C-alpha positions, 0 to 999 in steps of 0.5 A: 722289393718296392710296390709303387702306386702312382698318386694320380691317373695323369702323372706318376712320380716315385723317388727311392732314397737311401739306397745302398751303392752297387745293390740290385733292387726290384720294383712292381707297379700297381694302379688305382682309381678314384673309387679305390680299385687297385689293379694287379701288380705289374711284372717285376723290374730290376735296377742296380744302383751305381757303385759308390764313388772312390773316397777322396785321397787324404795324402799324396800318392807314392810314385812308382807303386802301381804303374800304367805306361804311356804309350805302352799301356795307353795311347794317350796321357788322358786315357791313362788318367781316365783309367787310373785309380787313386794311388796310381802312377802314369809313367810317360815315355819320351815324346811330344804329346798334343794334349790338354791333360786334365788331372785326377785326384790322387795320382802321380804324373811322371815323365821321362825328364825335362824336355824329353816328355813335352806336352804341347797343346795350342789353344788350351792349357797344357795341364788343367787341374779343376777341383782336384787334390794330392797330385804329383807332376814331375819330370816333364815339360809343358811347351807352347800351350795356351792361347796365341800370344798377343791375341788372348781374350779374357778368361784364357788363363794359365797357358802351361798349367791352370789350377782351379779350386785345387789343393796339394798339387806338387810340381817338381823337376819340370819346365814350363816354356813358351806358353801364353795366356791372358793371365799366368802364362806359365802357371795360373792358380785360383783358389788353389795350393801348389808346391813348385820344386826344382822347376824352370819357368821361362819364356812364357807370356801373358797378355794381361799380367803374370807372364810367369805365375799368377796366384789369385783368390786365396791361393798358396804357392810355394817355390823352392829352387825354382828359376823364373826367367825371361817371361813377359807381359803385353798390354794387349788387354789394356792393363796389366803388368808384371812379367814374372810373378803376380799375387792377388790376395794370395800367399807366395813362399819363395825359397832359394829361387831366382826371379830374373829378366822378366819384363817390367817387374819380376815380383809383385805382391807380398814378399815377406815370405821370400828368403835366400833368393835372387830377385832382380830389382827387388829388396825385402824378405830375408837373406835375399840378393839382387845380383846378376845370376850369371846364367851359362847362356841365354838358353841355358839357365844353369849358373856359371862357376862363382855366380852370386846365386850359387845354390839358388834356382833349379841348379 
């Protein structure tokens, strides 16, 4: 129990520091005047400190252990994430979800499959990760999210997925399509690290730069068996370029991937860590080619038999 004596008759202030979390404390108050006379103590007042915040995760969750379902257990993806604890899996049933999904550290966001689960949010990124870590996103599509192509303003970055100050994010078996942003129509990563594995990034647009992917501010983006195709940029904001992948002061690692048919330029930035990939109009790295991958069709990015890019891309 603490007794609080205010320092003056006109204003009072007291800060109790070093308290334990989730613990009740009881206080009384007494007043005194300039002559040193002290009043009787007030009645007791009790307060309980908040619980300690959960410790930040130190490793990826194991998907499928503790499962919450959408819409079975929660009506929206965001409400399920809000209730989730570190290590939980949010399993999303087939359907279209009109949500801007804000991630939480240490969770697995697991959809029923590409083009079966569709996150679509006009006017905002489909998925946002702001200062989160150790998140797995798999088996879903983010489509037609972000700003309106041709009218995006400065700061409207990341139409499909926007990562800010986030680390150890894994995106696998996903599709980002038809999204729009000022920069990074499909993916925008700033001061973040992300692994993209067996994904399709197609038909996204940027009004400034990076229709497919933009990485800036010391980000690290690792692509493995990813197809980045038919993304575009416009000159709406007065500069820009690169329909495919653009890096600003960041590091890309590209392995067994296809970057093809993106307008103006497919890849810009340091390409020293590119290997075993098919990139249109580009040379460098190790064991890379620049040959038409022979997609099945303009809407099917699987490869025809005998393609020079066999083993590359999301196939």
